[in-house]
C-alpha beads as a LAMMPS data file, in Angstrom:
LAMMPS data file: protein, C-alpha beads

58 atoms
57 bonds

1 atom types
1 bond types

-500.0 500.0 xlo xhi
-500.0 500.0 ylo yhi
-500.0 500.0 zlo zhi

Masses

1 110.0

Atoms # bond

1 1 1 113.223 -415.397 -1.684
2 1 1 111.458 -418.900 -1.439
3 1 1 111.955 -420.759 -4.763
4 1 1 110.508 -423.806 -6.117
5 1 1 111.394 -427.051 -8.208
6 1 1 109.012 -429.321 -10.001
7 1 1 110.420 -433.234 -10.645
8 1 1 108.127 -435.112 -13.465
9 1 1 108.058 -438.049 -13.360
10 1 1 106.314 -441.226 -15.462
11 1 1 107.451 -443.935 -12.928
12 1 1 105.052 -443.710 -10.046
13 1 1 105.684 -446.249 -8.193
14 1 1 106.999 -446.271 -4.311
15 1 1 110.916 -447.171 -5.363
16 1 1 110.904 -444.202 -8.134
17 1 1 108.862 -441.456 -5.375
18 1 1 111.178 -442.260 -2.595
19 1 1 114.356 -442.148 -4.747
20 1 1 113.041 -438.448 -5.613
21 1 1 112.687 -437.668 -2.520
22 1 1 116.206 -438.999 -1.196
23 1 1 117.812 -437.051 -3.877
24 1 1 116.444 -433.615 -3.609
25 1 1 116.358 -433.357 0.472
26 1 1 119.320 -433.624 1.219
27 1 1 120.279 -430.704 -1.272
28 1 1 117.962 -428.419 1.543
29 1 1 115.133 -428.258 -0.998
30 1 1 111.374 -429.012 1.124
31 1 1 109.020 -430.971 -0.149
32 1 1 105.490 -429.358 -0.701
33 1 1 103.483 -431.830 -2.115
34 1 1 102.561 -434.436 -4.536
35 1 1 100.404 -434.276 -7.402
36 1 1 99.434 -437.330 -9.836
37 1 1 98.078 -437.000 -12.955
38 1 1 95.647 -439.701 -13.754
39 1 1 95.143 -442.363 -16.786
40 1 1 90.967 -442.000 -17.756
41 1 1 91.559 -446.688 -18.871
42 1 1 93.609 -446.660 -15.467
43 1 1 93.331 -446.819 -12.028
44 1 1 97.168 -446.072 -11.588
45 1 1 98.476 -442.493 -11.872
46 1 1 100.012 -442.133 -15.495
47 1 1 102.285 -439.346 -14.211
48 1 1 103.452 -437.566 -10.304
49 1 1 104.981 -433.701 -10.492
50 1 1 106.841 -433.669 -6.824
51 1 1 107.266 -430.303 -5.671
52 1 1 110.143 -428.424 -3.962
53 1 1 110.372 -425.355 -2.142
54 1 1 113.786 -424.190 -0.253
55 1 1 114.635 -420.255 0.960
56 1 1 118.151 -418.784 -1.275
57 1 1 119.263 -415.638 -0.869
58 1 1 118.925 -412.951 -3.409

Bonds

1 1 1 2
2 1 2 3
3 1 3 4
4 1 4 5
5 1 5 6
6 1 6 7
7 1 7 8
8 1 8 9
9 1 9 10
10 1 10 11
11 1 11 12
12 1 12 13
13 1 13 14
14 1 14 15
15 1 15 16
16 1 16 17
17 1 17 18
18 1 18 19
19 1 19 20
20 1 20 21
21 1 21 22
22 1 22 23
23 1 23 24
24 1 24 25
25 1 25 26
26 1 26 27
27 1 27 28
28 1 28 29
29 1 29 30
30 1 30 31
31 1 31 32
32 1 32 33
33 1 33 34
34 1 34 35
35 1 35 36
36 1 36 37
37 1 37 38
38 1 38 39
39 1 39 40
40 1 40 41
41 1 41 42
42 1 42 43
43 1 43 44
44 1 44 45
45 1 45 46
46 1 46 47
47 1 47 48
48 1 48 49
49 1 49 50
50 1 50 51
51 1 51 52
52 1 52 53
53 1 53 54
54 1 54 55
55 1 55 56
56 1 56 57
57 1 57 58
């Protein structure tokens, strides 16, 4: 069975995104994608949602 994990962060910078990736990939999670939520008044994202998946026995 394929299961998913979503990690939400409001600290959208390279160090924080690296920390999230380096925390979950050794646990067997595979990166599916990173989705950014933009702020209206800024070019920088206000939030990021990092999605992972992995196979698990039922």
